[in-house]
C-alpha positions in Angstrom: 42.0 85.5 143.7 41.9 83.3 140.6 43.0 84.3 137.1 41.3 82.5 134.2 42.0 82.3 130.4 39.9 80.7 127.7 40.6 77.7 125.5 38.6 77.4 122.3 37.0 74.0 122.1 34.0 74.1 119.9 31.0 76.4 120.6 31.2 76.3 124.4 35.0 76.3 125.0 36.7 75.8 128.4 37.9 78.1 131.1 41.6 77.7 131.9 42.9 78.4 135.4 46.3 80.3 135.3 48.3 79.5 138.4 51.7 81.0 139.1 54.3 79.6 141.6 57.5 81.5 142.4 60.3 79.7 144.3 64.0 80.0 144.8 66.1 78.4 142.1 67.7 79.0 138.7 65.9 82.0 137.1 63.5 80.9 134.4 59.9 80.6 133.4 58.3 77.3 132.8 54.7 76.8 131.4 53.0 73.4 131.8 49.5 72.2 130.8 49.9 71.2 127.1 50.9 74.6 125.7 51.5 74.8 122.0 54.4 76.7 120.4 52.6 80.1 120.6 52.0 79.6 124.3 55.5 78.5 125.0 56.9 81.5 123.3 54.9 83.8 125.6 57.7 83.3 128.1 60.0 85.7 126.2 57.2 88.1 125.3 56.0 88.3 128.9 59.5 88.8 130.3 60.4 91.7 128.0 56.9 93.3 128.1 57.0 93.4 131.9 60.4 95.0 132.0 59.6 97.6 129.3 56.3 98.5 131.1 58.0 99.5 134.3 57.5 96.3 136.3 60.1 94.0 137.9 60.5 90.5 136.5 61.3 88.0 139.3 64.8 86.6 139.3 63.5 83.4 140.9 62.1 80.2 139.3 58.6 80.7 137.9 56.1 77.9 137.2 52.9 78.7 135.3 50.3 75.9 135.3 47.4 76.0 132.9 44.6 73.8 134.1 43.0 71.5 133.1 46.3 70.0 132.1 44.8 67.5 129.6 43.4 70.3 127.4 45.6 71.6 124.6 46.3 75.4 124.9 46.7 77.3 121.6 47.3 80.9 120.6 48.8 84.1 121.9 45.8 85.1 124.1 47.5 83.6 127.2 50.1 86.4 127.2 48.0 88.8 129.3 46.8 86.3 131.9 50.3 84.9 132.4 51.7 88.5 132.8 48.9 89.5 135.3 49.4 86.2 137.2 53.1 87.0 137.7 52.4 90.6 138.7 49.8 89.5 141.2 52.0 86.7 142.6 54.8 89.3 143.2 52.4 91.9 144.8 53.0 94.4 142.0 49.3 94.7 141.4 46.3 94.3 143.8 42.9 92.9 143.2 40.7 94.1 146.0 37.6 92.0 146.8 37.6 90.3 143.4 37.4 86.5 143.6 38.1 85.8 140.0 38.9 87.5 136.7 39.0 86.5 133.1 41.9 87.8 131.0 42.8 87.6 127.3 45.3 89.4 125.1 48.5 89.2 123.2 51.5 91.3 124.2 54.1 93.0 122.1 57.6 93.5 123.4 56.9 97.1 124.3 53.9 96.1 126.5 51.2 97.0 124.0 48.1 94.7 124.4 46.9 93.5 121.0 43.4 92.3 120.2 42.7 88.6 119.9 39.9 86.4 118.5 37.3 84.6 120.7 36.6 87.4 123.3 32.9 87.0 123.0 32.8 83.2 123.7 35.4 83.6 126.4 33.2 86.2 128.2 30.1 84.0 127.7 32.0 81.0 129.2 33.1 83.1 132.1 29.6 84.3 132.9 28.4 80.7 132.8 31.2 79.9 135.3 30.2 82.6 137.7 32.9 85.1 136.7 31.8 88.7 136.1 35.1 90.6 135.7 36.9 90.7 132.4 40.2 92.3 131.4 40.5 92.4 127.6 42.4 94.3 124.9 41.1 97.9 124.4 40.1 97.1 120.8 38.0 94.1 122.0 36.1 95.9 124.7 33.0 96.6 122.6 32.8 92.9 121.8 32.9 91.9 125.5 30.5 94.6 126.6 27.7 93.2 124.5 27.1 90.6 127.3 25.1 91.6 130.4 25.9 90.6 134.0 29.6 91.5 133.9 32.1 94.3 134.1 34.7 94.7 131.4 37.8 96.9 131.3 40.0 97.4 128.3 43.7 97.7 128.5 45.9 99.1 125.7 49.3 98.9 127.4 50.5 96.8 130.3 51.7 99.8 132.2 48.1 101.0 132.6 47.1 97.9 134.6 47.5 99.3 138.2 45.3 102.4 137.4 42.7 100.2 135.7 42.4 97.9 138.6 42.0 100.8 141.0 39.5 102.9 139.0 38.5 100.9 136.0 35.9 98.6 137.6 33.9 101.7 138.8 33.6 103.0 135.3 33.1 99.6 133.6 29.5 99.1 132.3 28.0 96.5 130.1 25.8 97.1 127.2 22.9 94.8 126.5 22.7 95.7 122.8 25.2 97.0 120.3 24.8 99.0 117.2 27.0 97.2 114.8 26.9 98.9 111.5 29.6 96.6 110.1 27.2 93.6 110.3 24.8 95.3 107.9 26.4 94.1 104.8 25.3 95.6 101.4 23.4 93.1 99.3 21.9 93.6 95.8 18.4 94.8 96.0 15.6 92.6 94.7 14.4 95.4 92.5 17.7 95.2 90.5 16.6 91.8 89.2 14.5 92.4 86.1 11.8 90.0 85.0 11.9 86.5 86.6 8.5 86.6 88.4 8.6 82.9 89.3 12.1 83.2 90.7 11.2 86.2 92.8 8.2 84.3 94.2 10.4 81.4 95.0 12.9 83.6 96.8 10.1 85.1 98.9 8.7 81.6 99.7 12.2 80.3 100.7 12.8 83.3 102.9 9.4 83.0 104.6 9.7 79.4 105.5 13.5 79.0 105.6 13.4 76.4 102.8 16.5 75.2 100.9 16.6 76.5 97.4 18.2 75.4 94.1 18.3 77.8 91.1 19.4 76.4 87.7 19.6 77.9 84.3 21.9 79.1 81.5 24.9 81.4 82.3 23.8 85.0 82.5 20.3 84.4 83.6 20.6 86.0 87.0 21.2 83.0 89.3 24.1 84.4 91.3 22.7 87.9 91.5 19.3 86.7 92.8 21.1 84.4 95.4 23.2 87.4 96.6 20.0 89.5 96.9 18.3 86.9 99.0 19.8 87.9 102.4 18.2 91.4 101.9 14.8 89.7 102.2 15.5 88.3 105.7 14.6 90.2 108.9 17.2 91.0 111.5 18.3 88.2 114.0 16.7 87.9 117.4 18.8 88.6 120.4 19.6 85.0 121.3 20.4 84.0 117.7 22.5 87.2 117.3 24.6 86.2 120.3 25.1 82.7 118.9 26.2 83.9 115.5 28.5 86.5 117.0 30.2 83.9 119.2 30.9 81.7 116.2 32.3 84.6 114.2 34.4 85.8 117.1 35.8 82.3 117.6 36.8 82.2 113.9 38.4 85.6 114.1 35.8 87.0 111.6 34.3 89.5 114.0 36.1 92.8 113.4 37.8 94.6 116.3 35.8 97.4 118.0 32.5 95.8 116.9 29.6 94.3 118.8 27.0 91.7 118.0 26.0 90.8 114.4 22.3 91.5 113.8 22.0 90.6 110.1 21.8 87.0 109.0 25.2 85.9 107.7 25.8 85.1 104.0 28.6 82.8 103.1 29.7 82.0 99.6 32.7 79.6 99.6 34.6 78.9 96.4 34.0 75.5 94.7 37.5 74.5 95.5 36.7 74.5 99.3 37.8 71.4 101.2 35.6 69.4 103.5 37.5 70.9 106.6 36.9 74.4 105.2 33.2 73.7 104.8 32.3 71.7 108.0 35.2 72.8 110.2 38.1 71.1 111.8 41.5 70.9 110.1 44.0 72.7 112.3 42.5 73.3 115.8 38.8 73.4 116.4 37.9 76.3 114.1 34.3 76.5 112.8 33.7 75.9 109.1 31.4 77.6 106.6 28.3 75.7 107.7 28.8 77.2 111.2 29.7 80.7 110.0 26.4 80.7 108.1 24.4 79.7 111.2 21.0 81.4 111.2 21.8 82.7 107.7 22.5 81.5 104.2 25.2 79.2 102.7 25.4 79.8 99.0 27.1 77.3 96.7 27.6 78.8 93.3 28.2 76.2 90.5 27.3 73.5 93.1 28.2 70.5 90.9 31.8 71.7 90.8 32.2 71.1 94.5 33.7 67.7 95.5 31.2 65.0 96.0 32.3 64.2 99.5 32.2 67.9 100.3 28.6 68.1 99.2 27.5 65.0 101.0 29.1 66.3 104.3 26.2 68.8 104.3 23.6 66.2 104.9 24.1 65.9 108.7 24.1 69.6 109.5 21.0 70.1 107.3 19.1 67.5 109.3 20.5 68.3 112.8 21.1 72.0 112.7 24.6 71.5 114.2 27.9 69.9 113.3 29.7 67.4 115.6 33.3 66.5 114.9 35.9 64.2 116.3 39.6 64.6 115.5 42.4 62.7 117.1 40.5 62.1 120.4 39.1 65.6 120.5 35.3 66.1 120.3 33.5 69.4 119.7 30.4 70.9 118.1 29.1 74.1 116.6 25.6 75.3 115.7 25.0 74.9 111.9 21.3 75.8 111.4 21.8 77.4 108.0 19.7 77.8 104.8 21.2 76.1 101.8 21.2 77.8 98.4 22.7 76.3 95.3 23.1 77.6 91.8 24.0 75.5 88.7 23.7 75.2 85.0 21.0 72.9 83.7 23.6 70.8 81.8 27.4 70.6 81.3 27.3 73.0 78.3 24.8 75.4 79.9 22.6 75.8 76.9 19.7 73.6 77.9 16.5 75.7 78.0 18.0 78.5 75.8 16.0 79.4 72.7 18.9 81.0 70.9 21.4 78.1 71.4 21.4 74.4 71.0 22.3 72.0 73.8 24.8 69.4 72.6 24.7 67.3 75.8 23.3 63.8 75.7 20.7 62.7 78.3 23.3 60.5 80.0 25.7 63.5 80.3 22.9 65.6 81.8 22.1 62.8 84.3 25.7 62.5 85.3 26.0 66.2 85.8 23.0 66.3 88.1 24.1 63.2 89.9 27.1 65.2 91.2 24.8 66.8 93.7 23.8 63.4 95.0 20.3 62.2 95.4 20.4 62.4 99.2 21.4 66.1 99.2 19.0 67.0 96.4 16.1 65.3 98.2 16.5 67.8 101.0 16.0 70.8 98.7 12.3 71.6 98.5 12.3 74.6 96.1 13.9 74.2 92.7 13.5 77.0 90.2 14.5 77.0 86.5 15.5 80.5 85.1 15.9 81.6 81.5 17.9 84.5 80.0 15.6 87.4 79.9 14.9 89.5 76.7 16.5 93.0 76.2 13.0 94.5 76.5 12.7 93.2 80.1 16.0 94.9 81.0 14.5 98.3 80.1 11.3 97.9 82.1 10.9 99.7 85.4 12.0 98.1 88.6 9.6 95.9 90.5 9.2 95.4 94.3 12.3 96.3 96.4 13.8 94.1 99.1 12.3 96.1 101.9 8.7 95.5 100.7 9.2 91.8 100.4 11.1 91.7 103.7 8.0 93.0 105.5 5.9 90.2 104.2 8.6 87.7 105.1 8.8 89.1 108.7 5.0 88.8 109.0 5.1 85.1 107.9 7.9 84.6 110.5 5.7 86.1 113.2 2.8 83.8 112.2 5.1 80.7 112.5 6.6 81.7 115.8 3.2 82.2 117.3 2.0 78.9 115.9 5.0 77.0 117.1 5.4 78.8 120.5 6.8 76.4 123.1 8.0 73.9 120.4 11.5 73.0 119.6 11.3 74.6 116.1 10.3 78.0 114.8 9.8 77.7 111.0 7.8 75.6 108.6 10.9 73.9 107.1 11.7 72.5 110.6 8.4 70.8 111.3 9.1 67.2 112.3 7.5 64.5 110.2 5.3 63.4 113.1 3.8 66.9 113.4 3.2 67.8 109.8 -0.3 66.4 109.7 -1.2 68.7 112.6 0.0 71.9 111.0 -0.3 71.2 107.2 -4.0 70.1 107.0 -5.4 69.6 103.5 -9.0 69.6 102.5 -10.6 66.9 100.3 -9.6 68.4 97.0 -6.1 69.3 98.1 -5.6 65.8 99.4 -6.6 64.2 96.2 -4.4 66.5 94.1 -1.5 65.9 96.5 -1.7 62.1 96.5 -2.0 62.0 92.7 1.0 64.2 92.1 3.2 62.3 94.6 2.4 59.0 92.8 3.0 60.5 89.3 6.3 62.2 90.3 7.5 59.2 92.4 8.5 61.4 95.3 10.0 60.0 98.5 8.4 60.4 101.9 10.9 63.2 102.7 10.0 65.0 99.4 6.3 64.6 100.1 6.7 66.2 103.6 8.7 69.0 101.9 5.8 69.7 99.6 3.5 70.0 102.6 6.0 72.3 104.4 6.2 74.6 101.4 2.4 74.6 101.0 2.2 75.7 104.7 4.5 78.6 104.0 2.6 79.7 100.9 -0.6 79.8 103.0 1.2 81.8 105.7 2.3 84.4 103.1 -1.4 84.8 102.1 -2.3 84.8 105.8 -4.5 81.7 105.4 -5.1 79.3 108.3 -5.9 76.5 105.9 -3.9 75.2 102.9 -5.7 75.5 99.6 -5.2 73.6 96.4 -3.4 76.5 94.8 -0.8 76.3 97.5 -0.3 72.6 97.0 0.0 73.0 93.2 2.6 75.8 93.5 4.6 73.7 96.0 4.6 70.7 93.7 5.7 72.9 90.7 8.8 74.0 92.7 9.6 70.4 93.7 9.4 68.5 90.4 12.7 69.5 88.8 15.7 67.3 89.1 13.8 64.1 89.5 13.0 61.5 86.9 14.9 63.4 84.1 12.8 66.5 84.5 15.5 69.1 84.0 13.6 71.9 82.3 10.1 73.1 81.5 10.4 71.5 78.1 13.1 69.3 76.6 
């Protein structure tokens, strides 16, 4: 019988074989295999926990080998597999007809098994390695049971181990789907946003085609509120994507104990003081960053120009590839990072550009420098850019418009059209159409073609920007359930794309 633990190493991670050898010699417990301080300290935790749980701790020399030896082992989740390995090596517990088992958990000195992060990716790695038996902390059992093809038992105290091994496997059942109410976060409703018809239309378009979005306008015009209401327009995640998102959140320790899979698209809003490691991942260990935590969801950067320039430019690769690959001190790992970028900003440093009741004192050069903080390469990847103004008091008193649920149904219908159209392809949404395939899916008639070419030349758009206009046009046609793109769709897409280029910062200057 083999006992395995799990070492976090990017999205996939590695299984770690826990081997225990007991021989005559000076009493002691040695752990080899590149353990960090937390793993080394498990020697004392395991020793005391075994004694206080009613087991005998060997008075011989104990060697615990964590293999592969070249992989660094971090965290306190190795406590439980080391303890179980010692108990099995001394015949104090029996595993009947079980070739291998995955264990994870932290021990308190009284034998209590505490929850740990990374249970979901550990169970997924075990299933991929042909292991179908898991022993996890009692509070993590719901997380592990969301995966099929395995049997999970939860342990709350080390003294319960013998009875669990005797009867627990018979009662252990997996659940293919979880009902995780914690993942259904409360977002503002779109009906709370008064006025702003152009902005609402842009939000719906961005949600329908998963296009990146920039909202700019004076303070108090509803930029942040509309961005926070945006996730309420998105349908629930599909099963495969839900599992990917939940694995990332579990690895980061963001998945709450006693919870299952996340079914709502994540929404992340890092502060503008975030570092590059905090945004893309890395730093200490191989923890995922905000771009991975927002996988299949939304990454919202409020006051985007206030972020560091290097931090903003680090988003370019995940925006193109849909994943983040990192190398730190000889260690290589990756995480999915297929997120939808949303940014909000003022139109100028003082924030008054575009306001009728205030004067903008910024010079054109100051406005240019302010917009250049985003960087041309990053801004060129944003296909929908919407200016917003402060609404009048009369608009605030008007009745609410469409709610998020109504718009979400149209967005879900557009998603279904795109999945059917791109079935069997490597992409699912209009924003992901490769440049070589755009002409096959975004076909223009004669009038639309003439309008498109003339606008591209006038605005001086790059090839990437021109492709972005075609992708947005395809989404607008899908929202209207049209097979062909019409000239109205092209004009609307061009209107969303013009701001921020060639000193066009507002409807009128």
